[in-house]
C-alpha positions in Angstrom: -108.8 -137.6 -31.7 -111.4 -136.2 -30.5 -111.6 -132.2 -29.0 -112.6 -131.1 -25.6 -114.6 -128.3 -24.6 -114.4 -126.1 -21.6 -117.2 -127.7 -20.4 -115.8 -131.2 -21.1 -112.6 -130.4 -19.5 -113.9 -129.1 -16.4 -116.2 -132.8 -16.2 -113.1 -134.2 -16.7 -111.5 -132.1 -14.2 -113.9 -133.4 -11.9 -114.2 -137.2 -12.6 -117.0 -137.4 -15.0 -117.0 -141.6 -14.8 -117.5 -141.3 -18.7 -114.9 -139.2 -19.2 -112.3 -140.2 -17.2 -112.7 -143.7 -18.6 -112.0 -142.6 -21.8 -108.8 -140.6 -21.2 -107.6 -143.9 -19.5 -108.5 -145.9 -22.6 -106.7 -143.5 -24.9 -103.3 -143.9 -23.0 -103.4 -147.2 -24.3 -103.9 -146.8 -27.9 -101.2 -145.4 -29.8 -101.9 -142.2 -31.3 -105.0 -141.4 -30.0 -105.5 -138.0 -27.7 -107.8 -135.9 -26.4 -107.0 -132.6 -27.4 -107.9 -129.5 -25.5 -107.8 -125.9 -26.6 -105.6 -123.7 -25.0 -108.4 -121.0 -24.1 -110.8 -124.0 -23.0 -108.1 -125.3 -20.5 -107.3 -121.4 -19.4 -111.1 -121.1 -19.0 -111.6 -124.2 -17.2 -108.2 -123.5 -14.7 -110.4 -120.2 -14.4 -113.3 -121.2 -13.3 -112.2 -124.1 -10.7 -108.5 -123.7 -9.8 -106.5 -126.9 -10.1 -108.8 -128.7 -13.1 -105.7 -127.6 -15.6 -103.5 -129.9 -13.2 -105.8 -132.7 -13.1 -107.0 -132.4 -16.7 -103.1 -132.7 -17.6 -102.1 -135.7 -15.3 -103.6 -137.6 -18.3 -100.9 -139.0 -20.2 -103.8 -139.3 -23.9 -104.3 -135.4 -22.7 -102.8 -132.7 -25.3 -103.0 -128.7 -25.4 -103.5 -127.9 -28.7 -101.7 -124.0 -28.7 -102.7 -120.8 -29.5 -102.0 -120.5 -33.6 -105.4 -120.2 -35.6 -104.1 -121.9 -38.6 -101.6 -124.3 -39.4 -98.3 -124.2 -40.6 -97.5 -124.2 -44.7 -94.6 -126.7 -44.4 -92.8 -124.3 -46.2 -92.9 -121.9 -43.3 -89.8 -122.1 -40.9 
């Protein structure tokens, strides 16, 4: 698992060679994901229209939701 910040998200969206290779390679490895916090994705999209769509086109990219703490196993 790798977590991308806003700058890395924008770089991936704009075709950064190494990040694109990483995303493509991770797509072929079960369980490997590039995680982008939702607020970083929103910020990247606000700075570069369409960045979110370009990044989410990679099957290895997932968005972390806006929760700030993990749910306990007993939570509904």
